[in-house]
Legacy VTK file of the C-alpha trace (Angstrom):
# vtk DataFile Version 3.0
C-alpha trace
ASCII
DATASET POLYDATA
POINTS 395 float
-0.941 -19.189 -10.371
-3.580 -17.127 -8.535
-7.254 -17.002 -9.310
-8.650 -13.548 -10.025
-12.419 -13.433 -10.098
-15.135 -10.889 -10.866
-17.842 -10.345 -8.259
-21.100 -8.355 -7.839
-19.560 -5.109 -6.640
-21.260 -3.017 -3.979
-21.057 0.652 -5.001
-22.434 4.057 -4.140
-25.477 4.831 -6.263
-24.519 8.517 -6.530
-21.774 8.941 -9.181
-20.584 12.099 -7.399
-18.374 10.341 -4.869
-16.060 13.213 -3.931
-17.455 13.421 -0.374
-17.964 9.674 -0.052
-14.557 8.082 -0.697
-11.456 8.284 1.521
-7.752 7.472 1.667
-6.732 4.084 3.145
-7.520 3.686 6.841
-3.858 3.328 7.827
-2.815 6.805 6.652
-5.639 8.704 8.398
-5.081 10.787 11.516
-7.841 11.642 13.982
-8.157 15.095 12.429
-8.418 13.504 8.972
-11.240 11.309 10.258
-13.016 14.261 11.825
-12.921 16.058 8.482
-14.041 13.048 6.436
-16.759 12.060 8.905
-18.099 15.588 8.723
-18.167 15.758 4.934
-21.067 13.399 4.501
-23.014 11.049 6.755
-22.382 8.362 4.136
-18.630 8.835 3.853
-16.986 5.405 3.757
-14.935 6.178 6.897
-18.110 5.786 8.986
-17.838 2.072 8.147
-14.170 1.511 7.300
-12.706 3.222 10.379
-14.814 2.512 13.476
-13.634 4.777 16.277
-13.167 3.919 19.945
-15.567 6.746 20.766
-18.278 4.663 19.044
-18.093 2.227 21.954
-17.151 -1.440 22.423
-19.626 -2.552 19.764
-18.177 -0.261 17.103
-17.570 -3.074 14.595
-21.109 -4.353 14.928
-22.341 -0.774 14.548
-20.276 -0.389 11.362
-21.818 -3.578 9.942
-25.314 -2.415 10.849
-24.633 0.939 9.186
-23.496 -0.784 5.991
-26.709 -2.823 5.830
-28.765 0.310 6.481
-27.081 2.094 3.575
-27.908 -0.772 1.237
-31.513 -0.904 2.464
-31.844 2.871 1.991
-30.509 2.734 -1.572
-27.310 4.634 -0.773
-25.332 1.679 -2.093
-26.335 -1.152 -4.424
-24.852 -4.345 -5.828
-24.096 -4.871 -9.507
-26.606 -7.221 -11.130
-23.835 -9.587 -12.271
-20.225 -10.392 -11.445
-18.026 -7.579 -12.774
-14.518 -6.212 -12.778
-13.826 -2.531 -12.089
-11.192 -0.535 -13.947
-9.525 2.206 -11.883
-7.348 4.752 -13.717
-5.062 7.065 -11.738
-3.611 10.102 -13.526
-1.193 12.387 -11.729
2.153 14.170 -11.743
4.753 12.407 -9.594
7.301 14.006 -7.260
9.808 14.340 -10.108
7.339 16.301 -12.259
6.626 13.387 -14.588
3.060 12.696 -15.721
1.891 9.207 -14.790
-1.086 7.150 -15.908
-1.708 3.984 -13.915
-4.460 1.581 -14.890
-5.501 -1.432 -12.879
-8.503 -3.641 -12.267
-10.381 -4.371 -9.037
-11.395 -7.984 -8.517
-11.229 -10.852 -6.054
-7.637 -12.118 -5.731
-7.100 -15.636 -4.397
-5.935 -15.903 -0.803
-3.049 -18.374 -0.701
-1.011 -19.790 2.173
2.302 -18.090 3.004
5.023 -19.561 0.797
2.557 -21.304 -1.517
3.373 -19.056 -4.468
1.040 -17.286 -6.834
0.630 -14.244 -4.595
4.020 -13.043 -3.363
5.060 -10.603 -0.639
7.892 -8.304 -1.717
9.107 -7.239 1.724
9.167 -8.504 5.278
6.208 -7.275 7.262
6.494 -5.475 10.580
4.248 -7.082 13.211
0.971 -5.432 14.188
-0.719 -6.475 17.397
-4.081 -4.849 16.598
-6.921 -7.072 15.356
-8.898 -4.059 14.110
-9.062 -5.149 10.450
-9.924 -8.738 11.345
-12.668 -7.653 13.752
-14.093 -5.348 11.086
-13.996 -8.079 8.436
-15.747 -10.527 10.769
-18.486 -8.021 11.587
-19.167 -6.624 8.121
-18.499 -9.790 6.096
-16.894 -7.526 3.503
-13.590 -6.408 2.006
-13.605 -2.628 2.275
-10.049 -1.613 1.376
-8.186 -3.141 -1.586
-4.762 -4.722 -1.578
-2.552 -3.380 -4.390
-1.088 -6.225 -6.450
1.404 -6.032 -9.303
0.872 -8.612 -12.022
4.050 -10.104 -13.449
2.060 -11.182 -16.524
2.522 -9.042 -19.620
-0.475 -7.702 -21.494
-2.783 -6.623 -18.675
-2.404 -2.932 -19.514
-3.484 -3.470 -23.108
-6.570 -5.373 -21.917
-7.556 -2.355 -19.828
-6.955 0.304 -22.484
-10.506 0.250 -23.840
-12.877 2.128 -21.514
-15.521 0.267 -19.588
-18.893 1.677 -18.597
-18.168 5.064 -16.929
-19.150 5.209 -13.263
-17.360 8.139 -11.668
-14.420 10.500 -11.974
-12.981 12.539 -9.140
-9.768 14.488 -8.612
-8.353 14.318 -5.088
-4.998 15.752 -4.029
-3.937 16.266 -7.620
-4.787 12.687 -8.604
-7.609 11.964 -11.050
-9.398 8.704 -10.241
-11.540 7.333 -13.072
-13.733 4.308 -12.365
-15.345 2.101 -15.016
-17.300 -1.148 -14.912
-16.489 -4.200 -17.048
-19.393 -6.607 -17.477
-18.740 -8.065 -20.929
-18.166 -11.834 -20.418
-15.491 -12.070 -23.122
-13.504 -9.200 -21.682
-13.908 -10.517 -18.141
-12.551 -13.897 -19.254
-9.518 -12.276 -20.910
-8.647 -10.212 -17.818
-9.153 -13.204 -15.554
-6.912 -15.393 -17.695
-4.153 -12.778 -17.965
-3.878 -12.089 -14.223
-4.059 -15.817 -13.519
-1.202 -16.624 -15.882
1.641 -15.381 -13.660
2.449 -14.369 -10.089
0.973 -11.292 -8.436
3.307 -9.323 -6.184
1.793 -7.489 -3.227
2.845 -3.860 -3.564
0.749 -2.355 -0.772
-1.514 -4.018 1.751
0.565 -6.871 3.174
-1.295 -6.617 6.479
-4.683 -6.598 4.745
-3.697 -9.722 2.861
-2.580 -11.323 6.121
-5.975 -10.521 7.643
-7.638 -12.139 4.616
-5.579 -15.294 5.240
-6.670 -15.446 8.870
-10.308 -14.770 8.008
-10.281 -17.441 5.293
-8.944 -19.973 7.782
-11.666 -19.050 10.281
-14.377 -19.488 7.640
-12.922 -22.828 6.571
-12.872 -24.040 10.176
-16.442 -22.883 10.778
-17.973 -24.198 7.536
-15.696 -26.997 6.381
-15.821 -25.390 2.927
-13.152 -24.077 0.577
-15.484 -22.471 -1.958
-16.734 -19.375 -0.096
-15.965 -15.737 -1.037
-13.429 -15.737 1.835
-11.109 -17.680 -0.478
-10.390 -14.339 -2.154
-9.919 -10.707 -1.159
-10.487 -7.341 -2.798
-7.435 -6.326 -4.841
-6.434 -3.664 -7.331
-4.119 -5.372 -9.807
-1.951 -3.434 -12.257
0.861 -4.580 -14.512
4.409 -4.308 -13.173
5.805 -1.838 -15.703
8.141 1.037 -14.914
6.221 3.662 -16.879
3.163 3.252 -14.683
4.647 2.859 -11.229
5.696 5.712 -8.976
7.824 4.298 -6.150
9.131 6.538 -3.386
11.198 5.842 -0.291
10.225 5.343 3.337
12.961 6.849 5.490
14.384 5.423 8.727
14.056 6.945 12.206
16.366 5.509 14.861
15.896 5.648 18.631
16.966 3.650 21.652
20.615 4.055 20.708
23.255 6.649 21.471
23.787 8.861 18.414
27.579 8.750 18.689
27.494 4.946 18.809
25.215 4.859 15.761
27.488 7.187 13.793
30.637 5.316 14.783
29.077 2.129 13.447
27.993 3.786 10.217
31.525 5.111 9.719
32.780 1.582 9.132
30.509 1.322 6.096
30.081 4.869 4.815
32.160 7.994 4.243
30.522 11.070 5.763
30.566 14.592 4.329
28.548 17.737 5.121
25.289 18.341 3.288
24.910 22.044 2.543
21.749 24.084 2.275
18.502 23.921 4.161
16.813 20.607 4.458
15.862 17.911 4.341
14.193 18.634 1.026
13.262 17.116 -2.299
16.492 18.634 -3.621
18.354 16.404 -1.174
16.495 13.365 -2.476
17.437 14.270 -6.043
21.084 14.709 -5.017
21.144 11.201 -3.544
20.722 9.523 -6.913
24.076 10.301 -8.556
26.288 9.507 -6.792
24.183 6.923 -4.971
24.285 7.993 -1.342
22.113 8.347 1.738
21.654 11.246 4.134
22.119 11.173 7.912
20.148 13.681 9.974
21.053 14.198 13.627
21.206 17.005 16.168
24.586 17.924 14.655
23.048 18.559 11.233
22.833 16.770 7.894
25.579 14.639 6.353
25.903 12.555 3.218
26.621 8.853 3.610
28.592 7.552 0.639
29.084 3.758 0.697
32.724 2.748 1.044
34.103 0.816 -1.905
33.082 -2.850 -1.823
31.408 -2.377 1.599
28.165 -3.884 0.374
29.473 -6.230 -2.273
27.535 -9.159 -0.798
24.364 -7.191 -0.004
21.435 -6.644 -2.359
21.518 -3.109 -3.778
18.688 -1.761 -1.629
19.383 1.041 0.833
17.267 -0.573 3.544
19.275 -3.784 3.196
22.535 -1.814 3.401
21.434 -0.233 6.677
20.370 -3.565 8.139
23.789 -5.000 7.257
25.661 -1.999 8.654
23.741 -1.963 11.921
23.567 -5.733 12.416
24.222 -6.620 16.040
23.285 -3.206 17.426
20.420 -2.744 19.854
18.129 -0.049 18.469
14.553 0.767 17.557
13.572 1.802 14.053
10.380 3.367 12.737
9.503 4.493 9.246
8.348 7.786 7.754
7.782 8.937 4.186
7.164 12.630 4.884
10.355 14.740 5.078
8.870 17.357 7.413
7.896 14.654 9.886
11.361 13.114 9.637
12.936 16.473 10.438
10.501 17.148 13.282
11.200 13.761 14.881
14.923 14.486 15.084
14.485 18.075 16.282
12.027 17.037 18.996
14.238 14.204 20.209
11.651 11.570 19.342
14.370 10.046 17.152
18.102 10.043 17.880
18.808 10.257 14.167
17.202 9.691 10.796
18.543 8.365 7.510
17.038 9.297 4.171
17.147 6.462 1.639
16.582 6.102 -2.096
13.530 4.457 -3.676
13.859 0.871 -4.883
13.832 0.570 -8.676
11.037 -1.279 -10.461
13.674 -3.590 -11.958
14.886 -4.502 -8.466
11.299 -5.076 -7.304
10.724 -7.546 -10.136
14.106 -9.233 -9.668
13.452 -9.720 -5.959
10.026 -11.192 -6.691
11.298 -13.583 -9.355
14.007 -14.840 -6.994
11.526 -15.364 -4.186
13.492 -13.023 -1.916
12.132 -10.419 0.510
13.210 -6.814 0.948
13.524 -5.226 4.403
10.292 -3.884 5.916
8.974 -0.623 4.468
11.281 -0.670 1.459
8.777 0.861 -0.945
6.117 3.549 -0.889
3.837 3.252 -3.887
2.040 6.436 -4.883
-0.625 7.570 -5.184
-2.629 5.740 -2.557
-5.754 3.939 -3.689
-9.073 5.329 -2.500
-11.465 3.337 -0.340
-15.141 3.409 -1.228
-15.233 2.914 -4.989
-15.939 -0.800 -4.554
-16.878 -3.081 -1.658
-16.634 -6.866 -2.009
-19.137 -8.901 -0.021
-17.990 -12.094 1.702
-21.473 -13.578 2.004
LINES 1 396
395 0 1 2 3 4 5 6 7 8 9 10 11 12 13 14 15 16 17 18 19 20 21 22 23 24 25 26 27 28 29 30 31 32 33 34 35 36 37 38 39 40 41 42 43 44 45 46 47 48 49 50 51 52 53 54 55 56 57 58 59 60 61 62 63 64 65 66 67 68 69 70 71 72 73 74 75 76 77 78 79 80 81 82 83 84 85 86 87 88 89 90 91 92 93 94 95 96 97 98 99 100 101 102 103 104 105 106 107 108 109 110 111 112 113 114 115 116 117 118 119 120 121 122 123 124 125 126 127 128 129 130 131 132 133 134 135 136 137 138 139 140 141 142 143 144 145 146 147 148 149 150 151 152 153 154 155 156 157 158 159 160 161 162 163 164 165 166 167 168 169 170 171 172 173 174 175 176 177 178 179 180 181 182 183 184 185 186 187 188 189 190 191 192 193 194 195 196 197 198 199 200 201 202 203 204 205 206 207 208 209 210 211 212 213 214 215 216 217 218 219 220 221 222 223 224 225 226 227 228 229 230 231 232 233 234 235 236 237 238 239 240 241 242 243 244 245 246 247 248 249 250 251 252 253 254 255 256 257 258 259 260 261 262 263 264 265 266 267 268 269 270 271 272 273 274 275 276 277 278 279 280 281 282 283 284 285 286 287 288 289 290 291 292 293 294 295 296 297 298 299 300 301 302 303 304 305 306 307 308 309 310 311 312 313 314 315 316 317 318 319 320 321 322 323 324 325 326 327 328 329 330 331 332 333 334 335 336 337 338 339 340 341 342 343 344 345 346 347 348 349 350 351 352 353 354 355 356 357 358 359 360 361 362 363 364 365 366 367 368 369 370 371 372 373 374 375 376 377 378 379 380 381 382 383 384 385 386 387 388 389 390 391 392 393 394
């Protein structure tokens, strides 16, 4: 089972962090970065997202900037090893109020296949070494991995408030941050998370970078007891009431649309989808009956699985599409936003798109317990965690 350790957190000294925190680096566009960079000279993006315009030494510059902020008193370390509670309160896309509570700590970095910390989907390859270069330069974990604890009882351990640090509402999501420094409570949280597997919900690539960095530190030092043995993680309990899981839709290119549709016809029955779309109404209409939606230059059509077509395939839309299109030569990309899906098809950037349903929490847990992997980009956990509440030093 994985270790989950407290650490002396590096935090902003100003509790008013509205202009200091940011969304995860991998969802930010250049215009987003321009806006965030301009908000405050100490916005976390100045460190977490070095830009090519900063020159070839941008990672070194980011590390130097981080040290300067600490020296200037912009950020400071906790006096002792602590955990950090992060509460997220919001209304999900279905109109349901959600209240997620998790804890930020140092999650053990384990070898692939070793157990304890489990991936839940196959990971698409990324050639960029940006995150690894940044980790090497700053000697810090800046953005948390999101882990789901399969142990029961974590939520109840986090119910009592910790020491209030900050509260900010961004994009309709209230983020409340509290410090836990009581040794008894720290021990209880540590023991609970360490009693069962942790499933990576979001941040597979970040965890992979942590594995590579750990191996580099081991090779350089000959030690297995450095902070690189863990990585910054937000861990919440895997319970349906807390989690908001949305779909990541498929965009297909590099294949003739007629050929794609002819292949799909062997697995699905097509029928016209009326109304303007794609829209959230379409997503709601895909639930019962369970169906997908094809978007092409010809319009929008429902894809209803033929009887027994997927009898031997796990009940995940992404897995159904992989089975149906097995053997075809095509390129696939992934997009959560419906407007961008529609624009990709209309512009010709994609030959066609297929809207899929979210994976249920029950299926996520079942897949994890069986040690299986879902197709890439099967789940989109919302809301996204904010970067900047906590930094974990690796020195």
